[in-house]
PDB file with SEQRES, HELIX, SHEET and CRYST1 records, atoms N, CA, C and O in Angstrom:
SEQRES   1 A   75  MET LEU THR LYS ILE ILE LEU ALA LEU ILE LEU PRO CYS          
SEQRES   2 A   75  LEU LEU VAL ILE LEU PHE THR ARG VAL THR TYR ASN HIS          
SEQRES   3 A   75  TYR VAL GLY THR GLY LEU THR ILE ALA LEU LEU VAL ALA          
SEQRES   4 A   75  SER ILE TYR LYS GLY TYR THR HIS THR SER ILE ILE ASN          
SEQRES   5 A   75  VAL LEU ASP LEU LEU SER LEU THR ALA GLY PHE LEU TYR          
SEQRES   6 A   75  SER ARG ARG MET VAL ARG LYS PHE LYS GLY                      
HELIX    1 AA1 LEU A    2  THR A   23  1                                  22    
HELIX    2 AA2 HIS A   26  LYS A   43  1                                  18    
HELIX    3 AA3 SER A   49  LYS A   74  1                                  26    
CRYST1    1.000    1.000    1.000  90.00  90.00  90.00 P 1           1          
ATOM      1  N   MET A   1       0.825  -1.200   0.000  1.00  0.00           N  
ATOM      2  CA  MET A   1       0.000   0.000   0.000  1.00  0.00           C  
ATOM      3  C   MET A   1       0.862   1.253   0.000  1.00  0.00           C  
ATOM      4  O   MET A   1       0.564   2.223  -0.697  1.00  0.00           O  
ATOM      5  N   LEU A   2       1.939   1.224   0.793  1.00  0.00           N  
ATOM      6  CA  LEU A   2       2.832   2.373   0.843  1.00  0.00           C  
ATOM      7  C   LEU A   2       3.487   2.623  -0.514  1.00  0.00           C  
ATOM      8  O   LEU A   2       3.686   3.770  -0.914  1.00  0.00           O  
ATOM      9  N   THR A   3       3.817   1.552  -1.209  1.00  0.00           N  
ATOM     10  CA  THR A   3       4.420   1.690  -2.538  1.00  0.00           C  
ATOM     11  C   THR A   3       3.450   2.358  -3.507  1.00  0.00           C  
ATOM     12  O   THR A   3       3.848   3.214  -4.296  1.00  0.00           O  
ATOM     13  N   LYS A   4       2.176   1.968  -3.448  1.00  0.00           N  
ATOM     14  CA  LYS A   4       1.182   2.569  -4.341  1.00  0.00           C  
ATOM     15  C   LYS A   4       0.980   4.047  -4.027  1.00  0.00           C  
ATOM     16  O   LYS A   4       0.762   4.847  -4.937  1.00  0.00           O  
ATOM     17  N   ILE A   5       1.049   4.415  -2.756  1.00  0.00           N  
ATOM     18  CA  ILE A   5       0.900   5.822  -2.387  1.00  0.00           C  
ATOM     19  C   ILE A   5       2.071   6.643  -2.915  1.00  0.00           C  
ATOM     20  O   ILE A   5       1.875   7.735  -3.448  1.00  0.00           O  
ATOM     21  N   ILE A   6       3.273   6.128  -2.771  1.00  0.00           N  
ATOM     22  CA  ILE A   6       4.459   6.842  -3.266  1.00  0.00           C  
ATOM     23  C   ILE A   6       4.419   6.974  -4.786  1.00  0.00           C  
ATOM     24  O   ILE A   6       4.721   8.036  -5.330  1.00  0.00           O  
ATOM     25  N   LEU A   7       4.047   5.896  -5.464  1.00  0.00           N  
ATOM     26  CA  LEU A   7       3.956   5.954  -6.926  1.00  0.00           C  
ATOM     27  C   LEU A   7       2.836   6.886  -7.388  1.00  0.00           C  
ATOM     28  O   LEU A   7       2.968   7.549  -8.417  1.00  0.00           O  
ATOM     29  N   ALA A   8       1.740   6.940  -6.636  1.00  0.00           N  
ATOM     30  CA  ALA A   8       0.644   7.841  -6.996  1.00  0.00           C  
ATOM     31  C   ALA A   8       1.055   9.298  -6.849  1.00  0.00           C  
ATOM     32  O   ALA A   8       0.525  10.162  -7.548  1.00  0.00           O  
ATOM     33  N   LEU A   9       1.976   9.578  -5.964  1.00  0.00           N  
ATOM     34  CA  LEU A   9       2.457  10.948  -5.783  1.00  0.00           C  
ATOM     35  C   LEU A   9       3.473  11.362  -6.839  1.00  0.00           C  
ATOM     36  O   LEU A   9       3.624  12.553  -7.113  1.00  0.00           O  
ATOM     37  N   ILE A  10       4.164  10.413  -7.429  1.00  0.00           N  
ATOM     38  CA  ILE A  10       5.277  10.735  -8.332  1.00  0.00           C  
ATOM     39  C   ILE A  10       4.957  10.455  -9.799  1.00  0.00           C  
ATOM     40  O   ILE A  10       5.232  11.292 -10.659  1.00  0.00           O  
ATOM     41  N   LEU A  11       4.392   9.311 -10.091  1.00  0.00           N  
ATOM     42  CA  LEU A  11       4.282   8.842 -11.472  1.00  0.00           C  
ATOM     43  C   LEU A  11       3.419   9.711 -12.392  1.00  0.00           C  
ATOM     44  O   LEU A  11       3.860   9.994 -13.507  1.00  0.00           O  
ATOM     45  N   PRO A  12       2.228  10.148 -12.001  1.00  0.00           N  
ATOM     46  CA  PRO A  12       1.449  10.980 -12.939  1.00  0.00           C  
ATOM     47  C   PRO A  12       2.146  12.296 -13.289  1.00  0.00           C  
ATOM     48  O   PRO A  12       2.066  12.760 -14.426  1.00  0.00           O  
ATOM     49  N   CYS A  13       2.820  12.888 -12.324  1.00  0.00           N  
ATOM     50  CA  CYS A  13       3.554  14.129 -12.591  1.00  0.00           C  
ATOM     51  C   CYS A  13       4.651  13.884 -13.623  1.00  0.00           C  
ATOM     52  O   CYS A  13       4.809  14.659 -14.566  1.00  0.00           O  
ATOM     53  N   LEU A  14       5.397  12.817 -13.442  1.00  0.00           N  
ATOM     54  CA  LEU A  14       6.461  12.502 -14.396  1.00  0.00           C  
ATOM     55  C   LEU A  14       5.911  12.162 -15.777  1.00  0.00           C  
ATOM     56  O   LEU A  14       6.516  12.514 -16.789  1.00  0.00           O  
ATOM     57  N   LEU A  15       4.774  11.481 -15.823  1.00  0.00           N  
ATOM     58  CA  LEU A  15       4.173  11.153 -17.126  1.00  0.00           C  
ATOM     59  C   LEU A  15       3.722  12.395 -17.875  1.00  0.00           C  
ATOM     60  O   LEU A  15       3.921  12.496 -19.086  1.00  0.00           O  
ATOM     61  N   VAL A  16       3.121  13.336 -17.174  1.00  0.00           N  
ATOM     62  CA  VAL A  16       2.703  14.587 -17.821  1.00  0.00           C  
ATOM     63  C   VAL A  16       3.928  15.310 -18.373  1.00  0.00           C  
ATOM     64  O   VAL A  16       3.897  15.801 -19.502  1.00  0.00           O  
ATOM     65  N   ILE A  17       4.995  15.382 -17.598  1.00  0.00           N  
ATOM     66  CA  ILE A  17       6.209  16.063 -18.048  1.00  0.00           C  
ATOM     67  C   ILE A  17       6.812  15.343 -19.243  1.00  0.00           C  
ATOM     68  O   ILE A  17       7.241  15.989 -20.200  1.00  0.00           O  
ATOM     69  N   LEU A  18       6.853  14.015 -19.204  1.00  0.00           N  
ATOM     70  CA  LEU A  18       7.413  13.246 -20.316  1.00  0.00           C  
ATOM     71  C   LEU A  18       6.606  13.440 -21.595  1.00  0.00           C  
ATOM     72  O   LEU A  18       7.171  13.705 -22.656  1.00  0.00           O  
ATOM     73  N   PHE A  19       5.286  13.309 -21.496  1.00  0.00           N  
ATOM     74  CA  PHE A  19       4.453  13.470 -22.682  1.00  0.00           C  
ATOM     75  C   PHE A  19       4.491  14.900 -23.205  1.00  0.00           C  
ATOM     76  O   PHE A  19       4.391  15.120 -24.412  1.00  0.00           O  
ATOM     77  N   THR A  20       4.635  15.866 -22.317  1.00  0.00           N  
ATOM     78  CA  THR A  20       4.747  17.256 -22.753  1.00  0.00           C  
ATOM     79  C   THR A  20       6.060  17.485 -23.491  1.00  0.00           C  
ATOM     80  O   THR A  20       6.099  18.204 -24.489  1.00  0.00           O  
ATOM     81  N   ARG A  21       7.128  16.879 -23.002  1.00  0.00           N  
ATOM     82  CA  ARG A  21       8.415  17.025 -23.685  1.00  0.00           C  
ATOM     83  C   ARG A  21       8.385  16.401 -25.076  1.00  0.00           C  
ATOM     84  O   ARG A  21       9.013  16.910 -26.005  1.00  0.00           O  
ATOM     85  N   VAL A  22       7.663  15.312 -25.213  1.00  0.00           N  
ATOM     86  CA  VAL A  22       7.598  14.628 -26.503  1.00  0.00           C  
ATOM     87  C   VAL A  22       6.707  15.381 -27.481  1.00  0.00           C  
ATOM     88  O   VAL A  22       7.053  15.516 -28.655  1.00  0.00           O  
ATOM     89  N   THR A  23       5.545  15.880 -27.005  1.00  0.00           N  
ATOM     90  CA  THR A  23       4.584  16.504 -27.913  1.00  0.00           C  
ATOM     91  C   THR A  23       4.678  18.031 -27.964  1.00  0.00           C  
ATOM     92  O   THR A  23       4.081  18.646 -28.847  1.00  0.00           O  
ATOM     93  N   TYR A  24       5.402  18.647 -27.052  1.00  0.00           N  
ATOM     94  CA  TYR A  24       5.523  20.109 -26.939  1.00  0.00           C  
ATOM     95  C   TYR A  24       4.172  20.782 -26.708  1.00  0.00           C  
ATOM     96  O   TYR A  24       3.980  21.938 -27.086  1.00  0.00           O  
ATOM     97  N   ASN A  25       3.236  20.058 -26.087  1.00  0.00           N  
ATOM     98  CA  ASN A  25       1.927  20.611 -25.790  1.00  0.00           C  
ATOM     99  C   ASN A  25       1.475  20.036 -24.449  1.00  0.00           C  
ATOM    100  O   ASN A  25       1.316  18.823 -24.308  1.00  0.00           O  
ATOM    101  N   HIS A  26       1.272  20.907 -23.477  1.00  0.00           N  
ATOM    102  CA  HIS A  26       0.948  20.411 -22.142  1.00  0.00           C  
ATOM    103  C   HIS A  26      -0.479  19.879 -22.053  1.00  0.00           C  
ATOM    104  O   HIS A  26      -0.776  19.076 -21.169  1.00  0.00           O  
ATOM    105  N   TYR A  27      -1.366  20.309 -22.947  1.00  0.00           N  
ATOM    106  CA  TYR A  27      -2.721  19.761 -22.953  1.00  0.00           C  
ATOM    107  C   TYR A  27      -2.731  18.312 -23.445  1.00  0.00           C  
ATOM    108  O   TYR A  27      -3.448  17.470 -22.905  1.00  0.00           O  
ATOM    109  N   VAL A  28      -1.943  18.039 -24.454  1.00  0.00           N  
ATOM    110  CA  VAL A  28      -1.844  16.674 -24.970  1.00  0.00           C  
ATOM    111  C   VAL A  28      -1.189  15.770 -23.926  1.00  0.00           C  
ATOM    112  O   VAL A  28      -1.639  14.644 -23.712  1.00  0.00           O  
ATOM    113  N   GLY A  29      -0.143  16.252 -23.285  1.00  0.00           N  
ATOM    114  CA  GLY A  29       0.517  15.476 -22.242  1.00  0.00           C  
ATOM    115  C   GLY A  29      -0.413  15.146 -21.092  1.00  0.00           C  
ATOM    116  O   GLY A  29      -0.408  14.029 -20.573  1.00  0.00           O  
ATOM    117  N   THR A  30      -1.209  16.123 -20.699  1.00  0.00           N  
ATOM    118  CA  THR A  30      -2.167  15.893 -19.618  1.00  0.00           C  
ATOM    119  C   THR A  30      -3.266  14.934 -20.071  1.00  0.00           C  
ATOM    120  O   THR A  30      -3.682  14.064 -19.307  1.00  0.00           O  
ATOM    121  N   GLY A  31      -3.730  15.086 -21.290  1.00  0.00           N  
ATOM    122  CA  GLY A  31      -4.772  14.195 -21.808  1.00  0.00           C  
ATOM    123  C   GLY A  31      -4.318  12.748 -21.893  1.00  0.00           C  
ATOM    124  O   GLY A  31      -5.072  11.836 -21.553  1.00  0.00           O  
ATOM    125  N   LEU A  32      -3.088  12.531 -22.346  1.00  0.00           N  
ATOM    126  CA  LEU A  32      -2.562  11.167 -22.420  1.00  0.00           C  
ATOM    127  C   LEU A  32      -2.415  10.560 -21.030  1.00  0.00           C  
ATOM    128  O   LEU A  32      -2.689   9.376 -20.832  1.00  0.00           O  
ATOM    129  N   THR A  33      -1.989  11.360 -20.081  1.00  0.00           N  
ATOM    130  CA  THR A  33      -1.844  10.861 -18.711  1.00  0.00           C  
ATOM    131  C   THR A  33      -3.204  10.554 -18.102  1.00  0.00           C  
ATOM    132  O   THR A  33      -3.355   9.558 -17.395  1.00  0.00           O  
ATOM    133  N   ILE A  34      -4.186  11.393 -18.366  1.00  0.00           N  
ATOM    134  CA  ILE A  34      -5.537  11.122 -17.870  1.00  0.00           C  
ATOM    135  C   ILE A  34      -6.065   9.818 -18.477  1.00  0.00           C  
ATOM    136  O   ILE A  34      -6.714   9.027 -17.791  1.00  0.00           O  
ATOM    137  N   ALA A  35      -5.789   9.602 -19.749  1.00  0.00           N  
ATOM    138  CA  ALA A  35      -6.234   8.361 -20.403  1.00  0.00           C  
ATOM    139  C   ALA A  35      -5.600   7.138 -19.734  1.00  0.00           C  
ATOM    140  O   ALA A  35      -6.266   6.123 -19.531  1.00  0.00           O  
ATOM    141  N   LEU A  36      -4.330   7.237 -19.399  1.00  0.00           N  
ATOM    142  CA  LEU A  36      -3.669   6.120 -18.709  1.00  0.00           C  
ATOM    143  C   LEU A  36      -4.233   5.912 -17.309  1.00  0.00           C  
ATOM    144  O   LEU A  36      -4.398   4.774 -16.869  1.00  0.00           O  
ATOM    145  N   LEU A  37      -4.529   6.999 -16.609  1.00  0.00           N  
ATOM    146  CA  LEU A  37      -5.102   6.872 -15.270  1.00  0.00           C  
ATOM    147  C   LEU A  37      -6.503   6.268 -15.317  1.00  0.00           C  
ATOM    148  O   LEU A  37      -6.844   5.429 -14.483  1.00  0.00           O  
ATOM    149  N   VAL A  38      -7.306   6.684 -16.276  1.00  0.00           N  
ATOM    150  CA  VAL A  38      -8.655   6.128 -16.415  1.00  0.00           C  
ATOM    151  C   VAL A  38      -8.581   4.639 -16.754  1.00  0.00           C  
ATOM    152  O   VAL A  38      -9.371   3.846 -16.240  1.00  0.00           O  
ATOM    153  N   ALA A  39      -7.652   4.263 -17.602  1.00  0.00           N  
ATOM    154  CA  ALA A  39      -7.495   2.849 -17.946  1.00  0.00           C  
ATOM    155  C   ALA A  39      -7.072   2.027 -16.724  1.00  0.00           C  
ATOM    156  O   ALA A  39      -7.553   0.910 -16.531  1.00  0.00           O  
ATOM    157  N   SER A  40      -6.180   2.573 -15.907  1.00  0.00           N  
ATOM    158  CA  SER A  40      -5.756   1.825 -14.722  1.00  0.00           C  
ATOM    159  C   SER A  40      -6.874   1.731 -13.687  1.00  0.00           C  
ATOM    160  O   SER A  40      -6.981   0.724 -12.987  1.00  0.00           O  
ATOM    161  N   ILE A  41      -7.703   2.763 -13.582  1.00  0.00           N  
ATOM    162  CA  ILE A  41      -8.852   2.702 -12.678  1.00  0.00           C  
ATOM    163  C   ILE A  41      -9.865   1.682 -13.191  1.00  0.00           C  
ATOM    164  O   ILE A  41     -10.428   0.911 -12.414  1.00  0.00           O  
ATOM    165  N   TYR A  42     -10.093   1.683 -14.495  1.00  0.00           N  
ATOM    166  CA  TYR A  42     -11.048   0.756 -15.106  1.00  0.00           C  
ATOM    167  C   TYR A  42     -10.599  -0.694 -14.933  1.00  0.00           C  
ATOM    168  O   TYR A  42     -11.424  -1.573 -14.684  1.00  0.00           O  
ATOM    169  N   LYS A  43      -9.301  -0.948 -15.062  1.00  0.00           N  
ATOM    170  CA  LYS A  43      -8.768  -2.302 -14.918  1.00  0.00           C  
ATOM    171  C   LYS A  43      -8.704  -2.757 -13.465  1.00  0.00           C  
ATOM    172  O   LYS A  43      -8.539  -3.947 -13.196  1.00  0.00           O  
ATOM    173  N   GLY A  44      -8.833  -1.817 -12.521  1.00  0.00           N  
ATOM    174  CA  GLY A  44      -8.870  -2.187 -11.117  1.00  0.00           C  
ATOM    175  C   GLY A  44      -7.540  -2.152 -10.399  1.00  0.00           C  
ATOM    176  O   GLY A  44      -7.384  -2.795  -9.362  1.00  0.00           O  
ATOM    177  N   TYR A  45      -6.577  -1.416 -10.925  1.00  0.00           N  
ATOM    178  CA  TYR A  45      -5.269  -1.345 -10.278  1.00  0.00           C  
ATOM    179  C   TYR A  45      -5.261  -0.407  -9.070  1.00  0.00           C  
ATOM    180  O   TYR A  45      -4.389  -0.518  -8.209  1.00  0.00           O  
ATOM    181  N   THR A  46      -6.208   0.500  -9.001  1.00  0.00           N  
ATOM    182  CA  THR A  46      -6.320   1.371  -7.829  1.00  0.00           C  
ATOM    183  C   THR A  46      -7.481   0.871  -6.989  1.00  0.00           C  
ATOM    184  O   THR A  46      -8.616   0.807  -7.460  1.00  0.00           O  
ATOM    185  N   HIS A  47      -7.193   0.519  -5.746  1.00  0.00           N  
ATOM    186  CA  HIS A  47      -8.211  -0.102  -4.904  1.00  0.00           C  
ATOM    187  C   HIS A  47      -8.913   0.890  -3.991  1.00  0.00           C  
ATOM    188  O   HIS A  47     -10.035   0.634  -3.554  1.00  0.00           O  
ATOM    189  N   THR A  48      -8.283   2.004  -3.696  1.00  0.00           N  
ATOM    190  CA  THR A  48      -8.887   2.962  -2.776  1.00  0.00           C  
ATOM    191  C   THR A  48      -9.016   4.324  -3.442  1.00  0.00           C  
ATOM    192  O   THR A  48      -8.326   4.631  -4.414  1.00  0.00           O  
ATOM    193  N   SER A  49      -9.902   5.119  -2.901  1.00  0.00           N  
ATOM    194  CA  SER A  49     -10.093   6.453  -3.461  1.00  0.00           C  
ATOM    195  C   SER A  49      -8.947   7.388  -3.075  1.00  0.00           C  
ATOM    196  O   SER A  49      -8.747   8.411  -3.731  1.00  0.00           O  
ATOM    197  N   ILE A  50      -8.202   7.062  -2.037  1.00  0.00           N  
ATOM    198  CA  ILE A  50      -7.038   7.874  -1.652  1.00  0.00           C  
ATOM    199  C   ILE A  50      -5.995   7.865  -2.769  1.00  0.00           C  
ATOM    200  O   ILE A  50      -5.376   8.889  -3.058  1.00  0.00           O  
ATOM    201  N   ILE A  51      -5.812   6.726  -3.381  1.00  0.00           N  
ATOM    202  CA  ILE A  51      -4.860   6.624  -4.499  1.00  0.00           C  
ATOM    203  C   ILE A  51      -5.324   7.502  -5.656  1.00  0.00           C  
ATOM    204  O   ILE A  51      -4.509   8.167  -6.296  1.00  0.00           O  
ATOM    205  N   ASN A  52      -6.621   7.508  -5.925  1.00  0.00           N  
ATOM    206  CA  ASN A  52      -7.145   8.337  -7.015  1.00  0.00           C  
ATOM    207  C   ASN A  52      -6.962   9.823  -6.726  1.00  0.00           C  
ATOM    208  O   ASN A  52      -6.632  10.594  -7.627  1.00  0.00           O  
ATOM    209  N   VAL A  53      -7.171  10.224  -5.489  1.00  0.00           N  
ATOM    210  CA  VAL A  53      -6.981  11.635  -5.118  1.00  0.00           C  
ATOM    211  C   VAL A  53      -5.516  12.020  -5.243  1.00  0.00           C  
ATOM    212  O   VAL A  53      -5.199  13.100  -5.743  1.00  0.00           O  
ATOM    213  N   LEU A  54      -4.625  11.154  -4.797  1.00  0.00           N  
ATOM    214  CA  LEU A  54      -3.189  11.443  -4.911  1.00  0.00           C  
ATOM    215  C   LEU A  54      -2.759  11.505  -6.372  1.00  0.00           C  
ATOM    216  O   LEU A  54      -1.912  12.320  -6.737  1.00  0.00           O  
ATOM    217  N   ASP A  55      -3.341  10.642  -7.210  1.00  0.00           N  
ATOM    218  CA  ASP A  55      -3.070  10.710  -8.655  1.00  0.00           C  
ATOM    219  C   ASP A  55      -3.484  12.063  -9.229  1.00  0.00           C  
ATOM    220  O   ASP A  55      -2.753  12.655 -10.023  1.00  0.00           O  
ATOM    221  N   LEU A  56      -4.647  12.546  -8.830  1.00  0.00           N  
ATOM    222  CA  LEU A  56      -5.120  13.838  -9.335  1.00  0.00           C  
ATOM    223  C   LEU A  56      -4.250  14.999  -8.846  1.00  0.00           C  
ATOM    224  O   LEU A  56      -3.994  15.941  -9.596  1.00  0.00           O  
ATOM    225  N   LEU A  57      -3.802  14.934  -7.609  1.00  0.00           N  
ATOM    226  CA  LEU A  57      -2.897  15.975  -7.104  1.00  0.00           C  
ATOM    227  C   LEU A  57      -1.582  15.980  -7.871  1.00  0.00           C  
ATOM    228  O   LEU A  57      -1.070  17.040  -8.231  1.00  0.00           O  
ATOM    229  N   SER A  58      -1.046  14.812  -8.116  1.00  0.00           N  
ATOM    230  CA  SER A  58       0.202  14.714  -8.867  1.00  0.00           C  
ATOM    231  C   SER A  58       0.001  15.148 -10.318  1.00  0.00           C  
ATOM    232  O   SER A  58       0.873  15.790 -10.904  1.00  0.00           O  
ATOM    233  N   LEU A  59      -1.131  14.802 -10.886  1.00  0.00           N  
ATOM    234  CA  LEU A  59      -1.456  15.222 -12.252  1.00  0.00           C  
ATOM    235  C   LEU A  59      -1.531  16.737 -12.347  1.00  0.00           C  
ATOM    236  O   LEU A  59      -1.041  17.326 -13.311  1.00  0.00           O  
ATOM    237  N   THR A  60      -2.142  17.372 -11.355  1.00  0.00           N  
ATOM    238  CA  THR A  60      -2.242  18.830 -11.330  1.00  0.00           C  
ATOM    239  C   THR A  60      -0.871  19.473 -11.207  1.00  0.00           C  
ATOM    240  O   THR A  60      -0.580  20.458 -11.887  1.00  0.00           O  
ATOM    241  N   ALA A  61      -0.032  18.925 -10.347  1.00  0.00           N  
ATOM    242  CA  ALA A  61       1.323  19.462 -10.196  1.00  0.00           C  
ATOM    243  C   ALA A  61       2.112  19.315 -11.499  1.00  0.00           C  
ATOM    244  O   ALA A  61       2.839  20.230 -11.888  1.00  0.00           O  
ATOM    245  N   GLY A  62       1.975  18.186 -12.164  1.00  0.00           N  
ATOM    246  CA  GLY A  62       2.644  17.984 -13.445  1.00  0.00           C  
ATOM    247  C   GLY A  62       2.141  18.921 -14.515  1.00  0.00           C  
ATOM    248  O   GLY A  62       2.925  19.415 -15.325  1.00  0.00           O  
ATOM    249  N   PHE A  63       0.832  19.176 -14.534  1.00  0.00           N  
ATOM    250  CA  PHE A  63       0.257  20.116 -15.503  1.00  0.00           C  
ATOM    251  C   PHE A  63       0.799  21.521 -15.281  1.00  0.00           C  
ATOM    252  O   PHE A  63       1.175  22.199 -16.238  1.00  0.00           O  
ATOM    253  N   LEU A  64       0.843  21.965 -14.023  1.00  0.00           N  
ATOM    254  CA  LEU A  64       1.334  23.315 -13.729  1.00  0.00           C  
ATOM    255  C   LEU A  64       2.809  23.454 -14.094  1.00  0.00           C  
ATOM    256  O   LEU A  64       3.223  24.476 -14.641  1.00  0.00           O  
ATOM    257  N   TYR A  65       3.599  22.430 -13.794  1.00  0.00           N  
ATOM    258  CA  TYR A  65       5.022  22.489 -14.137  1.00  0.00           C  
ATOM    259  C   TYR A  65       5.222  22.457 -15.648  1.00  0.00           C  
ATOM    260  O   TYR A  65       6.047  23.202 -16.177  1.00  0.00           O  
ATOM    261  N   SER A  66       4.477  21.603 -16.347  1.00  0.00           N  
ATOM    262  CA  SER A  66       4.667  21.515 -17.795  1.00  0.00           C  
ATOM    263  C   SER A  66       4.158  22.757 -18.505  1.00  0.00           C  
ATOM    264  O   SER A  66       4.696  23.136 -19.545  1.00  0.00           O  
ATOM    265  N   ARG A  67       3.123  23.401 -17.958  1.00  0.00           N  
ATOM    266  CA  ARG A  67       2.653  24.667 -18.543  1.00  0.00           C  
ATOM    267  C   ARG A  67       3.747  25.722 -18.460  1.00  0.00           C  
ATOM    268  O   ARG A  67       3.973  26.469 -19.413  1.00  0.00           O  
ATOM    269  N   ARG A  68       4.419  25.780 -17.325  1.00  0.00           N  
ATOM    270  CA  ARG A  68       5.535  26.722 -17.174  1.00  0.00           C  
ATOM    271  C   ARG A  68       6.692  26.356 -18.110  1.00  0.00           C  
ATOM    272  O   ARG A  68       7.363  27.229 -18.661  1.00  0.00           O  
ATOM    273  N   MET A  69       6.910  25.055 -18.276  1.00  0.00           N  
ATOM    274  CA  MET A  69       7.983  24.584 -19.138  1.00  0.00           C  
ATOM    275  C   MET A  69       7.703  24.951 -20.600  1.00  0.00           C  
ATOM    276  O   MET A  69       8.619  25.354 -21.317  1.00  0.00           O  
ATOM    277  N   VAL A  70       6.464  24.818 -21.045  1.00  0.00           N  
ATOM    278  CA  VAL A  70       6.104  25.148 -22.427  1.00  0.00           C  
ATOM    279  C   VAL A  70       6.225  26.646 -22.665  1.00  0.00           C  
ATOM    280  O   VAL A  70       6.691  27.066 -23.725  1.00  0.00           O  
ATOM    281  N   ARG A  71       5.814  27.454 -21.702  1.00  0.00           N  
ATOM    282  CA  ARG A  71       5.984  28.904 -21.840  1.00  0.00           C  
ATOM    283  C   ARG A  71       7.447  29.284 -21.990  1.00  0.00           C  
ATOM    284  O   ARG A  71       7.786  30.190 -22.752  1.00  0.00           O  
ATOM    285  N   LYS A  72       8.314  28.589 -21.262  1.00  0.00           N  
ATOM    286  CA  LYS A  72       9.751  28.850 -21.354  1.00  0.00           C  
ATOM    287  C   LYS A  72      10.293  28.475 -22.740  1.00  0.00           C  
ATOM    288  O   LYS A  72      11.172  29.155 -23.270  1.00  0.00           O  
ATOM    289  N   PHE A  73       9.764  27.390 -23.321  1.00  0.00           N  
ATOM    290  CA  PHE A  73      10.182  26.962 -24.661  1.00  0.00           C  
ATOM    291  C   PHE A  73       9.777  27.977 -25.714  1.00  0.00           C  
ATOM    292  O   PHE A  73      10.559  28.310 -26.604  1.00  0.00           O  
ATOM    293  N   LYS A  74       8.551  28.466 -25.606  1.00  0.00           N  
ATOM    294  CA  LYS A  74       8.003  29.323 -26.646  1.00  0.00           C  
ATOM    295  C   LYS A  74       8.453  30.778 -26.511  1.00  0.00           C  
ATOM    296  O   LYS A  74       8.347  31.561 -27.455  1.00  0.00           O  
ATOM    297  N   GLY A  75       8.935  31.112 -25.376  1.00  0.00           N  
ATOM    298  CA  GLY A  75       9.283  32.459 -25.428  1.00  0.00           C  
ATOM    299  C   GLY A  75       9.804  33.247 -24.369  1.00  0.00           C  
ATOM    300  O   GLY A  75      10.070  34.435 -24.556  1.00  0.00           O  
TER     301      GLY A  75                                                      
END                                                                             
């Protein structure tokens, strides 16, 4: 359980940043990460709602960081 909590805090943020670096668009990066999170919830890999909330917090942090990163790239 502790491992899932730590991964929920780190992994979505890193995925948003990775997808943003590849596509140069933070909306696409966030959308791809949301799609992966929805698929993992649908398959049953997240057992508690705490994990889902932590995923959303990490996703938000990744979105905010990647938005700043894209602004830095463009100008």
